[in-house]
TIGU-856646 format. One line per field, with one value per residue (C-alpha): x, y, z; residue number from 1; residue in three letters; chain. Coordinates in pm, 1 decimal, decimal comma. Layout:
// residues N
c1 <- X_...
c2 <- Y_...
c3 <- Z_...
i <- NUM_...
aa <- ALA_...
ch <- A_...
END
This chain:
// residues 361
c1 <- 12221,0_12378,9_12163,0_11920,8_11751,5_11377,5_11159,7_10853,0_10705,3_10664,5_10344,0_10067,7_9770,3_9541,6_9503,1_9574,1_9894,1_10031,5_9979,7_10136,5_10463,4_10475,1_10443,7_10730,8_10955,1_10944,8_11130,7_11434,7_11514,4_11798,1_11651,8_11453,5_11070,7_10748,6_10485,9_10089,1_9811,8_9475,7_9159,4_8914,6_8528,8_8426,4_8590,0_8775,3_8599,9_8740,2_8598,2_8967,9_9007,1_9129,4_9395,6_9588,7_9945,2_10231,0_10590,4_10806,2_11185,7_11490,9_11504,5_11205,2_11330,9_11430,8_11405,4_11348,6_11078,8_11038,7_10692,5_10592,7_10201,3_10030,1_9674,7_9494,8_9278,5_9231,1_9270,5_9581,1_9757,4_9850,9_10121,7_10162,2_10254,3_10530,6_10673,5_10692,8_10810,1_11075,9_11219,9_11185,8_11408,3_11661,3_11684,2_11692,3_11992,4_12187,1_12152,9_11981,2_12072,2_11852,4_12067,0_12126,1_11830,8_11631,8_11336,4_11105,2_10728,8_10571,7_10194,2_10041,7_9669,2_9512,8_9170,6_9230,5_8841,7_8868,4_9241,3_9056,1_8753,4_8975,7_8759,8_8892,1_8673,6_8587,8_8266,7_8073,9_8160,1_8418,5_8690,8_8951,3_9136,0_8868,3_8750,8_8988,1_8758,1_8615,2_8289,3_8182,3_8142,7_7924,2_8094,3_8230,6_7979,6_8051,4_7768,9_7949,9_7881,4_7544,1_7475,9_7660,0_7541,4_7237,8_7534,5_7758,6_7461,9_7387,7_7474,2_7471,4_7855,9_7787,5_7502,8_7742,2_8009,7_7797,1_7656,2_8005,2_8107,7_7840,5_7946,6_8322,5_8202,4_8017,8_8250,6_8598,8_8803,2_8939,6_8575,3_8492,3_8748,3_8663,5_8327,5_8368,8_8693,9_8752,6_8517,2_8125,4_7940,1_7607,4_7583,1_7707,5_7663,7_7868,9_8251,6_8480,1_8258,1_8389,6_8181,2_7996,7_8261,2_8615,6_8681,9_8894,8_9236,8_9181,1_9149,9_9461,0_9652,8_9566,6_9614,0_9978,5_10050,8_9951,1_10083,7_10439,8_10409,2_10472,3_10418,0_10731,8_10944,7_11084,6_10857,4_10899,2_10569,5_10544,0_10195,3_10181,5_9887,8_9854,4_9626,6_9660,3_9891,7_10173,7_10205,4_10465,4_10581,5_10594,5_10450,4_10544,6_10225,9_10260,9_9940,5_10119,8_10056,6_10302,5_10454,8_10486,7_10801,8_10676,5_10643,7_11024,0_11143,7_10972,3_11157,9_11500,3_11447,9_11317,8_11407,0_11192,4_10998,9_10758,0_10413,7_10124,0_9790,8_9744,8_9973,5_9799,6_10136,2_10010,1_9810,2_9579,4_9323,3_9298,7_9082,5_8893,1_8960,4_9286,9_9472,0_9772,7_9571,5_9533,4_9933,6_9985,1_9813,9_10117,1_10409,2_10710,4_10892,3_11129,6_10859,1_10672,7_10411,3_10418,7_10178,6_10404,5_10131,2_10223,7_9999,7_9882,4_9571,9_9372,9_9190,6_8897,7_8925,4_8996,6_8641,8_8478,7_8620,3_8552,4_8185,0_8099,0_8226,4_7998,4_7683,1_7740,3_7774,0_7485,8_7238,7_7183,1_7233,5_7539,6_7794,1_7895,9_7956,8_8105,3_8373,2_8445,1_8485,7_8732,7_8982,0_8909,8_8997,0_9298,5_9436,3_9391,3_9546,5_9795,7_9849,3_9986,7_10275,6_10657,1_10764,0_10514,8_10586,8_10958,9_10919,8_10727,3_10946,3_11276,1_11119,5_10979,8_11336,8_11485,5_11205,7_11203,4_11587,6_11528,5_11294,8_11515,4_11784,1_11633,6_11463,2_11800,4_12023,4
c2 <- 9509,2_9793,9_9882,8_10196,0_10274,5_10139,4_10438,3_10371,7_10685,7_10562,3_10405,4_10620,2_10815,7_10742,8_10611,8_10931,5_11011,3_10683,6_10692,2_11059,6_10929,6_10619,5_10815,3_11082,7_10812,0_10698,3_10997,6_10903,5_10561,2_10502,0_10262,8_10235,0_10288,4_10198,0_10364,1_10220,0_10354,8_10166,8_10369,3_10219,7_10271,7_10500,9_10758,3_10773,3_10930,6_11281,2_11234,9_11127,9_10934,1_10548,6_10418,0_10101,7_10233,5_9992,9_10066,5_9822,3_9897,9_9733,5_9603,1_9581,2_9200,4_9096,8_8724,4_8724,4_8927,3_8999,2_9114,2_9311,7_9351,8_9527,6_9633,9_9298,6_9321,0_9710,5_9798,6_9613,7_9871,3_10063,9_9814,8_9725,0_10075,3_10140,7_9812,7_9914,3_10273,7_10112,8_9904,9_10178,9_10409,7_10105,2_10096,8_10458,7_10476,8_10199,9_9996,8_9714,1_9672,9_9492,5_9253,4_9187,4_9042,4_9096,8_9357,4_9464,1_9491,4_9663,8_9702,0_9941,9_9915,5_9623,0_9699,9_10068,0_10134,4_9921,0_10098,5_10419,1_10329,0_10093,8_9793,8_9454,4_9432,4_9618,8_9880,8_9571,5_9369,9_9127,9_9004,3_9011,1_8701,4_8468,4_8595,5_8411,6_8156,6_8039,8_8214,6_7999,2_7705,5_7662,4_7838,4_7699,9_7595,4_7643,3_7512,2_7538,4_7945,9_7855,1_7711,3_8003,0_8289,7_8363,8_8395,4_8619,6_8920,1_8885,9_9234,2_9124,9_8971,5_8735,0_8545,5_8576,0_8394,4_8118,9_8016,2_7992,5_7794,6_7571,3_7511,7_7472,1_7216,7_7029,8_7040,8_7121,8_7441,4_7417,9_7361,2_7656,5_7865,9_7731,5_7803,8_8140,4_8255,1_7996,8_8199,9_8225,0_8321,8_8360,6_8655,0_8991,1_9163,8_8888,7_8843,7_8669,1_8706,4_8603,5_8787,8_8699,1_8801,1_8924,0_9210,0_9523,1_9406,5_9077,6_9257,9_9442,1_9144,7_8969,5_9276,6_9304,8_8944,6_8966,8_9317,6_9224,1_8838,9_8726,0_8369,8_8354,8_8489,2_8342,6_8497,3_8570,7_8677,8_8845,5_8956,9_9165,8_9095,0_9181,3_9050,2_8681,1_8474,3_8605,3_8948,4_9116,9_8805,5_8775,7_8426,7_8282,4_8118,5_7892,1_7774,9_7585,9_7224,6_7070,6_6810,9_7074,0_7226,8_7576,8_7450,8_7320,7_7632,5_7849,0_7600,0_7665,6_8021,4_8105,8_7762,1_7604,1_7927,6_7834,1_7707,9_7514,5_7537,1_7205,4_7058,1_7220,8_7388,6_7750,3_8004,2_8014,6_7744,4_7631,3_7906,0_7903,1_8179,7_8313,1_8553,0_8305,5_8102,8_8341,5_8352,3_7956,8_7921,8_8105,9_8024,7_7772,1_7565,2_7792,9_8008,4_8079,3_8279,1_8351,0_8562,7_8723,3_8773,1_8976,0_8870,1_9132,5_8997,6_8675,3_8502,7_8549,4_8945,2_8945,0_8791,9_9015,7_9304,0_9199,6_9104,7_9416,3_9608,2_9430,0_9447,3_9824,8_9857,3_9632,0_9887,5_10253,5_10548,6_10425,9_10683,1_10807,8_10451,2_10317,2_10602,9_10521,9_10170,2_10245,1_10328,0_10002,3_9836,8_10041,8_9961,8_9592,6_9560,9_9852,2_9868,2_10212,0_10003,6_10114,2_9751,9_9574,2_9858,9_9774,1_9409,2_9444,5_9657,6_9431,4_9094,9_9227,2_9333,3_8986,2_8793,8_9054,5_9026,3_8640,2_8657,5_8869,8_8686,6_8355,2_8449,1_8613,7_8334,2
c3 <- 9163,8_9364,7_9645,5_9662,6_9985,5_10009,0_9960,7_10137,3_10023,8_9678,4_9787,8_9632,6_9793,0_9502,5_9153,6_8968,4_9211,8_9119,1_8765,4_8702,5_8906,3_8694,0_8357,1_8481,6_8605,7_8238,9_8121,1_8308,2_8143,6_7941,0_7716,5_7395,9_7501,8_7334,9_7538,7_7505,3_7706,7_7706,4_7781,9_8037,8_8024,5_8318,8_8548,1_8860,0_9166,4_9068,0_8732,6_8590,1_8288,1_8352,4_8193,4_8187,5_8088,6_7925,7_7836,9_7649,8_7766,6_7554,5_7196,7_6997,9_6853,7_7192,2_7236,7_7595,2_7793,2_8170,0_8231,2_8556,2_8570,8_8884,5_8954,7_8807,4_9100,3_9130,3_9464,5_9488,9_9246,8_9541,3_9640,4_9252,1_9167,3_9412,6_9309,9_8951,4_9056,3_9283,7_8948,6_8722,0_8942,0_8968,3_8583,9_8535,0_8794,5_8635,6_8949,0_8711,2_8357,2_8128,2_7964,0_7601,5_7386,0_7663,5_7713,2_7989,9_7932,8_8240,9_8243,7_8522,8_8624,9_8454,6_8625,4_8663,4_8768,4_9097,2_9151,1_9152,2_9353,6_9574,4_9471,6_9416,4_9088,8_8789,9_8723,7_8620,9_8925,8_8754,0_8921,3_8635,2_8806,3_8725,1_8365,6_8159,9_8073,4_7709,1_7702,3_7392,9_7637,0_7910,8_8242,5_8534,8_8840,7_9178,2_9393,9_9695,0_9609,5_9538,6_9903,8_10063,8_9886,7_10127,9_10430,4_10222,5_10170,2_10574,1_10732,9_11080,6_11100,9_11363,3_11172,8_10880,6_11042,4_11199,0_10869,7_10765,7_11017,4_11000,6_10634,5_10727,9_10976,1_10694,9_10421,7_10540,0_10529,6_10193,2_10029,5_10224,9_10045,5_9731,3_9771,0_9823,3_9610,6_9322,8_9116,6_9043,1_8738,3_8847,5_9045,5_8961,6_9293,7_9446,0_9535,5_9293,7_8979,9_8657,1_8431,6_8099,3_7859,2_7827,7_8088,3_8021,3_8155,2_7936,6_7635,6_7705,3_7791,9_7489,4_7280,1_7418,0_7352,4_7001,1_6948,5_7046,6_6944,7_7278,5_7168,2_6992,4_7273,4_7607,6_7890,3_8262,0_8399,1_8753,0_8822,8_9168,8_9392,1_9821,6_10065,7_10095,0_10292,8_10592,7_10684,6_10448,2_10294,6_9905,9_9827,9_9495,1_9364,2_9061,2_8910,9_8626,7_8639,6_8869,9_8652,2_8382,8_8227,3_8318,6_8710,1_8614,7_8515,8_8828,7_9052,1_8853,5_8889,1_9233,1_9390,8_9691,4_9723,0_9483,2_9604,1_9405,7_9446,5_9276,4_9519,9_9845,3_9913,8_9864,8_10079,7_9770,5_9664,3_9316,7_9093,6_8784,5_8524,0_8616,4_8392,5_8423,9_8185,6_7898,2_7914,0_7989,3_7633,9_7442,7_7674,0_7549,6_7769,9_7862,4_8011,8_8333,9_8488,3_8861,2_9093,3_9389,5_9649,8_9959,9_10257,9_10492,9_10721,5_10802,7_10508,9_10764,6_10756,3_10381,8_10306,7_10566,3_10392,0_10050,6_10137,3_10307,8_10003,2_9796,6_10027,3_10027,6_9643,7_9588,9_9732,5_9619,3_9829,4_10049,0_9893,7_10274,5_10377,1_10043,8_10091,2_10464,3_10361,3_10066,1_10334,6_10515,6_10175,8_10107,6_10461,3_10406,2_10083,3_10130,5_10514,2_10660,3_10800,6_10729,7_10801,6_10572,5_10290,0_10330,6_10302,1_9990,1_9818,0_9912,7_9823,1_9484,0_9390,7_9513,1_9305,9_8959,9_8965,5_8984,1_8725,3_8484,6_8526,8_8482,4_8150,0_8034,1_8112,1
i <- 1_2_3_4_5_6_7_8_9_10_11_12_13_14_15_16_17_18_19_20_21_22_23_24_25_26_27_28_29_30_31_32_33_34_35_36_37_38_39_40_41_42_43_44_45_46_47_48_49_50_51_52_53_54_55_56_57_58_59_60_61_62_63_64_65_66_67_68_69_70_71_72_73_74_75_76_77_78_79_80_81_82_83_84_85_86_87_88_89_90_91_92_93_94_95_96_97_98_99_100_101_102_103_104_105_106_107_108_109_110_111_112_113_114_115_116_117_118_119_120_121_122_123_124_125_126_127_128_129_130_131_132_133_134_135_136_137_138_139_140_141_142_143_144_145_146_147_148_149_150_151_152_153_154_155_156_157_158_159_160_161_162_163_164_165_166_167_168_169_170_171_172_173_174_175_176_177_178_179_180_181_182_183_184_185_186_187_188_189_190_191_192_193_194_195_196_197_198_199_200_201_202_203_204_205_206_207_208_209_210_211_212_213_214_215_216_217_218_219_220_221_222_223_224_225_226_227_228_229_230_231_232_233_234_235_236_237_238_239_240_241_242_243_244_245_246_247_248_249_250_251_252_253_254_255_256_257_258_259_260_261_262_263_264_265_266_267_268_269_270_271_272_273_274_275_276_277_278_279_280_281_282_283_284_285_286_287_288_289_290_291_292_293_294_295_296_297_298_299_300_301_302_303_304_305_306_307_308_309_310_311_312_313_314_315_316_317_318_319_320_321_322_323_324_325_326_327_328_329_330_331_332_333_334_335_336_337_338_339_340_341_342_343_344_345_346_347_348_349_350_351_352_353_354_355_356_357_358_359_360_361
aa <- MET_SER_PHE_ILE_MET_LEU_ASP_THR_GLU_LEU_PHE_PRO_ALA_ASN_TYR_ALA_VAL_GLY_ARG_GLN_ARG_TRP_LEU_GLU_GLN_LEU_THR_ASP_LEU_PRO_TYR_HIS_LEU_GLN_TYR_LEU_PRO_TYR_GLN_CYS_PRO_GLY_THR_GLY_PRO_ASP_HIS_GLU_ALA_LEU_MET_THR_ASP_THR_VAL_TRP_ILE_GLY_PRO_GLU_ASP_ALA_ALA_ARG_VAL_LEU_VAL_ILE_ILE_SER_GLY_THR_HIS_GLY_ILE_GLU_GLY_PHE_ALA_GLY_ASN_ALA_VAL_GLU_LEU_ASP_TRP_LEU_ARG_LEU_LEU_ALA_SER_GLY_ALA_VAL_ALA_VAL_PRO_ASP_ASN_THR_ALA_VAL_LEU_MET_VAL_HIS_ALA_LEU_THR_PRO_TRP_GLY_TYR_ALA_TRP_GLN_ARG_ARG_CYS_ASP_ALA_ASP_GLY_VAL_ASP_LEU_ASN_ARG_ASN_ALA_VAL_ASP_PHE_THR_LYS_PRO_LEU_PRO_GLU_ASN_PRO_GLY_TYR_GLU_LEU_LEU_ARG_PRO_ALA_LEU_PHE_LEU_PHE_ASP_ALA_GLN_GLN_ARG_GLN_GLU_ALA_PHE_ALA_GLU_PHE_GLU_ARG_GLN_HIS_GLY_ARG_ASP_ALA_PHE_GLU_ARG_ALA_ILE_SER_ALA_GLY_GLN_TYR_THR_ASP_PRO_ALA_GLY_PRO_PHE_TYR_GLY_GLY_GLN_ALA_PRO_ALA_HIS_GLY_ARG_GLN_VAL_SER_GLU_ASP_LEU_ILE_GLY_ARG_TYR_ALA_LEU_GLN_ASP_ARG_ASP_LEU_ALA_VAL_VAL_ASP_LEU_HIS_THR_GLY_LEU_GLY_SER_PHE_GLY_TYR_GLY_GLU_ILE_ILE_CYS_ASP_HIS_GLU_PRO_ASP_SER_ALA_ALA_THR_ALA_VAL_ALA_ARG_ARG_TRP_TYR_GLY_ALA_SER_VAL_MET_LEU_PRO_LEU_LEU_GLY_THR_SER_SER_SER_VAL_PRO_LYS_ASN_GLY_LEU_MET_ASP_TYR_ALA_TRP_HIS_ARG_VAL_MET_ASN_GLU_ARG_SER_CYS_TYR_ILE_THR_LEU_GLU_PHE_GLY_THR_PHE_ARG_THR_HIS_GLU_LEU_PHE_GLU_VAL_LEU_LEU_LEU_ASP_HIS_LEU_LEU_TRP_ALA_GLN_ALA_GLY_ASN_ASP_ASP_ALA_ARG_ARG_GLU_HIS_ARG_GLU_LEU_MET_ARG_GLN_HIS_PHE_CYS_PRO_ASP_ASP_ARG_ALA_TRP_ARG_GLU_MET_VAL_LEU_PHE_ARG_ALA_ARG_GLN_VAL_ILE_MET_GLN_ALA_LEU_GLN_GLY_VAL_SER_SER
ch <- A_A_A_A_A_A_A_A_A_A_A_A_A_A_A_A_A_A_A_A_A_A_A_A_A_A_A_A_A_A_A_A_A_A_A_A_A_A_A_A_A_A_A_A_A_A_A_A_A_A_A_A_A_A_A_A_A_A_A_A_A_A_A_A_A_A_A_A_A_A_A_A_A_A_A_A_A_A_A_A_A_A_A_A_A_A_A_A_A_A_A_A_A_A_A_A_A_A_A_A_A_A_A_A_A_A_A_A_A_A_A_A_A_A_A_A_A_A_A_A_A_A_A_A_A_A_A_A_A_A_A_A_A_A_A_A_A_A_A_A_A_A_A_A_A_A_A_A_A_A_A_A_A_A_A_A_A_A_A_A_A_A_A_A_A_A_A_A_A_A_A_A_A_A_A_A_A_A_A_A_A_A_A_A_A_A_A_A_A_A_A_A_A_A_A_A_A_A_A_A_A_A_A_A_A_A_A_A_A_A_A_A_A_A_A_A_A_A_A_A_A_A_A_A_A_A_A_A_A_A_A_A_A_A_A_A_A_A_A_A_A_A_A_A_A_A_A_A_A_A_A_A_A_A_A_A_A_A_A_A_A_A_A_A_A_A_A_A_A_A_A_A_A_A_A_A_A_A_A_A_A_A_A_A_A_A_A_A_A_A_A_A_A_A_A_A_A_A_A_A_A_A_A_A_A_A_A_A_A_A_A_A_A_A_A_A_A_A_A_A_A_A_A_A_A_A_A_A_A_A_A_A_A_A_A_A_A_A_A_A_A_A_A_A_A_A_A_A_A_A_A_A_A_A_A_A_A_A_A_A_A
END
C-alpha cells in the first residue's frame, strides 16, 4: 500500500454530508460495482430520507469477501464514514488493490436514524448491537439492569453516581458494567435496549448475507465503532468463543492485539444480542468478525452522556435541550481533535489491510 496523506477533513458535519460524499466517491472506483440502498423508516432532522447504502466492489463470484460496516450505532457513523471514505480513496487512487478472487462489501450507516439524529439507537430506542437475538424464544434477562433502573433515570448526577458507586461496592465493577451495557429487553426508554423484533440494520445485514450468498464465501468482517477504550486507539475486539476456529483466524490475521471479552482481556464486557452473532452463524472456519473500537473518553463519561440522552428523549418538550445534547454526543463519539482523527484513520488503514490480506491469502 502506497501512502496517501491522512485527511482529517473527511469527518463529516452531519449524516447528509457524509452520505453525499460517500456516494460521490463511488464514481471514482476502477472496479465492477453493485450499489444497493436500503431505505430506513423515518426522516432526519432536516426531513431528509434515511438510507443504509451498500456497495459490492469486485467480481460477483469472488470466493473471499472483506466486509466493512459503519454506523451500527448511529452516532458512531461520523468516524465510520471517514474511515470508509478514506478506504474508498485508497482504492480509487490505486494505492490499494483488491486481490484476485476477492471482493469488498461496504455498508454505510447501518442505523441511519441514529446517525442523522446523533443518537446511538434507532427511532424506537433499539440498540442494534443488542438486537441479534431469537425473538421466538424467551429474551435474555438482565436482573442487574432492573436493580439499577431507578438510578439511571435520576436527573441529579450526584445522586446517580452515589447509587452507581453503591452497586459497584456490592457487586463489583464487571457486574456494574454488565448491568448497564450488556443489553436489556424490558425498557424501550432505557439504554442498551435490544428491542422486541429485528431492527432495520439487522434486516439489512440478513438480506445482504442471503443476497450475496455470504455463507458460501470466506469472510473478514470489520465493524467500525467508537466511544470505548483508550483515547484514539483502535482495539480489535473479538466476540467469538476463545477456543473457536474464528478466534484462531483472528489471531493469525491481526496478531496479539486481538482482545476477547469472554477472556476479560477487552475494554468491552460480554454482551447479549451483538450483530456479530448473526454473522457468526454463517461463517466457515476460514472467517472471522471483529469490532474495531476507537476509544474516546472514560467509561464513566460514556455512561453519563448516554444516560442524559435517554433522559432527554424520554420526556416531551425538550427539543432545545436535545439539540444541545446532540453536540455533546458527537464530541464524545467523534471528538474535534485532529490527533484523535489522525490516529483513527491510520489505525483503520492498518487493520483493514490486515483483514484484506488475511482473507485473500
